[in-house]
Structure formats: structure tokens, C-alpha cells
N, C-alpha and C positions, 0 to 999 in steps of 0.2 A: 354168148356172142352170136351164135347161130340164130337164137330167138330174136335178138335185137335186129339182126339183118333181115330176118323174115318180116318182122313188123314194118321195118322201113320200106322194104320192097312192096309189101302188100299195100301200104299207104300210097306209095308212089304210083303203083299200078292203078289204084283207085282214082288217083288224080288224073292220070292219062285218060282214064275211063270216066272222068268228070262228065256228067251227062251232056252230050253234044246237043244242047237244047237252046231253043230261042228264048226260053225263060231267062230273065235277068238274074244275075247273082248279086245279092245285097249283102254287104259287109259294113256293119256299124254306120248306116246312113249313106253309104256310097253304092252306086249302081254300076255293075260291070257286065260286059258281054263275054261269055265263054269263048266265043269265036275269035274275038279281036283283042281281048285283054287278059289272057290266061296268066301271063307274067305279072301283070299289075295285081291280079287277084292274089297270087302267091306272095308277092312282095308285101302287100297290105297285111296278109295273115301273119307272115314271118315277123313283121314289125311290131306286132302286139307283144307285150311282155307275157312270157309263158312261165307259170310257176307250177312246179311238180313236187311230188314227194321228194324229200332229201334225207340223206343219212349222214351220221357223224358230225352233226352240228353241236355246239355247246348245249349241255343238258338244260332243258327248260326248267326255270326256277332253281337251277343249281344242282338238283338231284333227280329231275324228271327225265322224260324220254330224250334221246339224242337222234331220233328219227320220227317222222310222222307217217311212215308207210302204214296204210290200213285204216288210218283215222283222220288224216288231215286234208282229204280231198276237197271238202266244202270250204275249209279255211283257205286253201290255195285258190279256189275259184273266187272267194271274196277278195283275195289279194289281186287277182287278175282284173276283176271289174273295177276295183279301186285304182289299180295302176293305170288303167285306161283313162280314168278321170284325171289322174296326175299328168299323164302324157298330154291330154287335151289342154290342161291348165298351163303347163310349162313349155310344151314343145309344139302343140297344135295338132289337129287331126291329120294334116297333110304330111307330117313328119314320117320319114321312113328309115328303117335300120338297114344298113348295107354292111354285109360281113366284111371285116377287115378295114372298114372306113373309120377314121378317128371321130368319135362322137363328142358332143359338147359337154361341158360341165353340168348343164341342166339335166342332161340325160342320165349321167352318173348319179346326180343328186336324187333323181326319181328312183333309179334302180336301188340305190343304197337304202332307201326308205323301207325296202322289203327284204333285205338280206337277213339270213337266219342267225341273228344274234340279238341279245336282249335289248340293246339300245337303238335298234332301228324302229322308226315310228310304227310300221305295220308288219313287223316280223311275225313269224309263226309263234315266237316266244310271247310277244305282246298280246297277240290274238288269243292264244290259249290261256294266258293268265288273266286277261281281262274277262274272258268267258266264265271264269269262276263266279264272278259277280252276277252272271246271267244264269247261274245254276248248273253250269257245265263243268264237270271235273276235267283236268288235263288228260288228253287222250280220248275224250268222249267225242262222238260224232255230232256235228252241228247241223242244224237246218238253215235254209236261206235267211229266215227271219233273225235267228240268233247271230249269224255272222254279220248281218247288216247292222244290228244294234251295237255290236262290239266295235265295228269299224267307225261308227258314228262317234263313239266315246274316244277312240284313239285319235281321230282327226282333230280333236280340240288341242292336242299337243303339237300338231304340225303347223306352227305359225308361218313357216315358209310358204306353204300352199294356201293358208288362210281360207279354207273351204267352209261353206255352210252346208252341213249334211242334214237332209230331212228324210225321215222314214215315214211314209204315209201308211198309217194303220187303218183297219176297218175298210179296206178297199176304197178309201176316199182321199183325194188330194184336195186340200183346202188352200186356195190361192193366197188368201189373206195371211195365213200362218207362214207360208213360204216367203212372202214379201217382207213380213216383219223380221224373219230370220236373216234374210239376205241384206236388208237395209240397216242392220243393227251395227254397222261399223264405219261411221264417219267420225274422224278420219280412219282410213283403212288400217285395221290391226295387222294386216298382212304386208305392211310396208317392207317386211323382211324379204319379200320377193325381189325387191330392188333395194337392198339395205341402205346404200348411200350412193349418191350419183357417181362418185369417183371409183366405185368398185364395179362399174358396168362390165368390165372385161370378164370378171369372174362369172357373172350371170349371163354369159353368152352375148355380150355386147348389147344388153337391153338399153335402148336409147333413153336419153335423159328425160324427155317429156313423158315417156311411158312411166318412168320411175315416179315422176310427180303425180301423174294421173293415178297410178297404183295407190299412192298414199291418200289420195282424196276420193278414191273409188266409192261411189254411193251404193255399190252392189257387190256383195261377196259372191264369188263363183259358187254355183249350186250343184251339189251331187244329190239327186233325188232317187231314193231306192223304194220300190213298192213291192212288199211281200204279198203274194197272192196265192189263192188256192183255186185252181181252175177245174174243179170237179172233185169227186170223192177218191176213186182209186185210179182213174185214168182221165186224161184231159177231155173236157167236153168239146166236141168238134165245133160248136158255135163260137169258140174263142180263137180258133186257129187263124182266121183272117186278121183279127185285131192284133194278135201276137206278131204276125208277119209285118204288119204296118209299123210296129215298134222298131223293127230293124231298118225300116226305110227312113226314119226320122234322122236328120243330121245331128240331133242331140243324143242319139242312141249310145248307151254304154254296153248294150247287150243284156243277157239274161243269165242268172246262175240258178241251177236247179239239179234235180236228179234224185235217185233213190239213195238210201243209206249205202255207203261204200262205193257209190259211183256218181259223184257230182261232176258236172261239166260246166264249162264257160261257153255259152252259146253266143256267137258273134255275127251270125247272119243266116240266110237261107237261100236255097235255090229250089224252085218247084215246091214239092211237098217234103223236102228234106232240110233239116237244120244243119248248120255248119258250126263245129265247136272245137275248142281246145281242150285236151284231156290231161288232167294232172296225174293220171295213174301210171307214172314211170318214176322209178326211184333213181335219183342222180346223187352223186356225192355233194356234200355242202361245198360252197365256193368260198375260198379265202382270198382276201386281197393279196396281190403279189407284193414282193419286197418294195417295189417302187410305189406301192399304194394303189396301183392300177387294178381294176376289178375285171377278171376274165368274164366276159358277158355272153359268150356264144350259147351256153346252155340255157339262157333265159329267153331264147327265141326258137320257136318250133320251126325247124328248117325242112321238115317233110310236109307234104300237103295235109290240109286239115281233115279231121274225121267228119263223117256225116251220119245222120240217123233220121228216120221218119218222124215227122212232127207228132204223129199219132202216138208214138212211144214215149213222149215226154211225160215225166211224172208231174202230176198236177200242182205240186208244191214248188213254187219258183219265187224269185225276186227279179223284177225288171229294173234296169238302171238308166238314168238320163243325166246328162251334164249340160248345164246352162251357164255359159261363161259370163253372159251379160243379162241385163234385164230384158233387152230386146229378144235374146235367145229364149228366155222363159215365156215372154208374151207370144212369140211365134209357136213355141211348143203347145201352149194352151189352145191357140187357134187350131193347130193340127189335131189335137185330141177332140176338140169340139166337132171338127169336120168328120173325124173318124166315126163319131156316133151316128152319122148319117149314111155310112156305107151299108148297103144292103147285105144281109147275111153275116154281119160282123157284130157279135154281142160285145158290149163294152166290158173290159176286164176290171175297170175301176171307174169311180165317179169323180168328176172334176167339179168342185163347187167353189163359189166365191168366199163364203164364210162357213164356219162350223155349224152344221145343221143341229137343230134342237134335239133330234133323236139320237145324237152321237153317243157312242159308247154304251148303247143299250145292249145288255148282255143277251137279251131275248131275241136275237136276230132271226132265229128260225121259227119264232112263234111257237116254241115247244114249251110245255110246262115243265118246271124243273124235275118233277118226278116221272116224266114220261120215259118209256123204255128207249125211245129214239135218242133222247138226250144222253142216256147212259151209253148207248151204242156209239154215239159220236165221240163221247169223251174217251172211251176205250180206244177208238180209232186213232185219236190224236196222241194217245200216250206214247206211241212209238217215237215221237219226236219232240214231245213237250212244246209244240208250237201253238200259239193262240191265233187261229185263223177263223175268219168268218167263212161259212160255206157260200160260194157264189151260186152254185147250181146243184140241185139234187136230182 
């Protein structure tokens, strides 16, 4: 108990000590001033869904672990970045969680998709078991790329959200591929988002014409995840400006990353520091109450967020974006193109109209297969079994 109190107080102290700086604070595409908007910053952070280690949940696979302490941190970060996509999809970026305030059914539908039980769309149970197909045994640590691949597979079962999930590999975002993926649903398969006009009340009074539009929607909301490696063992400084810009975009879902056993969900930055939610706290699993109501306070981080120097970020990350409409996607493309013109900012990935002919060329480093460099790099990646192209040596 004393430890918990210490942690809380240290964090609270750190927030009072939040740098009194003229530098803006950016949280997932929103700009704040520390001087005039401290409360708003804290409310925005608290409103994000916060997933941490849990204990005493039903055994994974019936006989597996009943806690994810020590191994589930990247899985929890994957849940957080995906939950942010669902919040944007069903509640909107402006939605805020107020302690004690009655939340809408849509909010509980989003939260229920992540609860620690086997039949939740994105539960730790589903992620761990789906990861077996990606070569990860249950209880094994994931990298950002693995968790992204698993979430993409799980999203296909979530017809309520009807998301198009695209994972851009080889540091290349192909616009044509994304358009094909997002336009593949006329009429919209996700009509379940407003299942029938008369059930509007259940889905938070979703107006009739929205229901109709949903069903005919020519664009599936896009979750874009881009696994990247921004250096060998530490982040190359040339990417720092570009990374900051990602948090400034209204489409930002943040970044997941970190070393084995210390993955974090990065939601913004101030000055040279990243702001993040930390999953490394073990809480008891939450059971719905007898009335079917879900106690939700432990899913919101009610102490100020953690901060760390950007230079300390492990170079293996995945960046996320959410484009609810085609216009959002077009706007995102324009911003990425503008970003390539910013001085001192090295692009973290390439944006191209269609698949380049050199795509999937394994010889990205122009190293011959028998060179000692190739062996060294292969050993380097063994720790996480991730297939990343090196952006900068």
C-alpha cells in the first residue's frame, strides 16, 4: 500500500512540476497550453482507456495463465492504441470520461470489447491465442509488429466497428492498397453500428439518417498501423521531429513501443519529452456487477501521465492513425507529404500512390547473403523475431 501511495504521489508531484514551459503540450492531435489548460490536459489523458496487467482472470485457453504480469505489457499497449481507435469510431475524439458520470451504451460496448474474458473481441485471451499463429506461445513477449498483426486479424470479427485495418510493412504506405481496402464495403458491412433504425436508443440515439448513411457508407473507417525501426539500438535523432509531428495530426492514435518488459503507449509530447500511459501496474480483473454494470474506474489513469525523454525511446515502434472518412485519409496524406518538406525531419516511412516495383526486395541493405553484416543483423533481430527493414545505420 505504501508503495502504491508513493507512486501516486511521485506522479502527482511530477505533474505539479509539469514543465512550466511555453512549449505546447500535444495529446493525440490536440494542442494545449500548460499555463491555461492544465485541467483539460489531465482530463484528456484520463479519458483514454488505460489497460494494465491484471490478475485472477479466467485462465487463457482454459488451462493457461490467469495473470499477464511480466509478459503482457505490449499486448496491453496494443489494446490501448486500438481502444483509442474504437473511441474515435464510436464516441469521437472530443468525448471525455468524467468520474461518476453515467456513460453511454456505446462507451460500455467499447470497454467490453477489451475485458479479460475469452469472448471479448480484443481481450488478452484473444490476443494471446491469436498470437500462436504468429509464432508466439502464450505468455511470450510481443513486439509492436506482432501485436499489430494480431489486432488486424481480431478486428475482422468486430462487425459492430466494421474497421478496415491496414499494417504498412517495409516502411511504405501504399495509398492505392488502402483505398481498395476501405472502399470494399458497399453497402456497408458494418451496418450493425446502427443495426435497425428503431433501435437508435440502444446505440446512444444515433439519428436515423446516420443509420442510413452508415449502411451505404462508401468508406470503411481506417486504422493504419505502421511498424518501424528508427535506428539500430537507439533512436536516430533525425527522426525525432517527424515523430513529434505524428502526435500533432488530428488522425493520431499515438505510438506503441519500448524494450522487452517495458512497453508503453505514447500519447503525446511536450518539449523533448514523450507523454505515455504505462501498463506496468497489476490490478485485479474486473467482473461485471450483478446488475450487469461494469465498474470502469480502474480503466482510466487518474494520476498524471508519465514522461520520458524522446532520446530514450527504443527504436522499434508502431505508429497508429485513424481516418474515419475518405476526407480524413486524404488530409492525412497531404500532411505526410508536407512533412517531407520540413527541414531537419527525416521521413520515418514513404507514402506512395501504388506498389513500387522494388517492393518486398529482401536485399534492402544491399548486403550479400553471406556477408558478416547480414549475420550480425539477423542475430540482432532474433531477440524479438521481428521482420524490420533498417531505416538508418
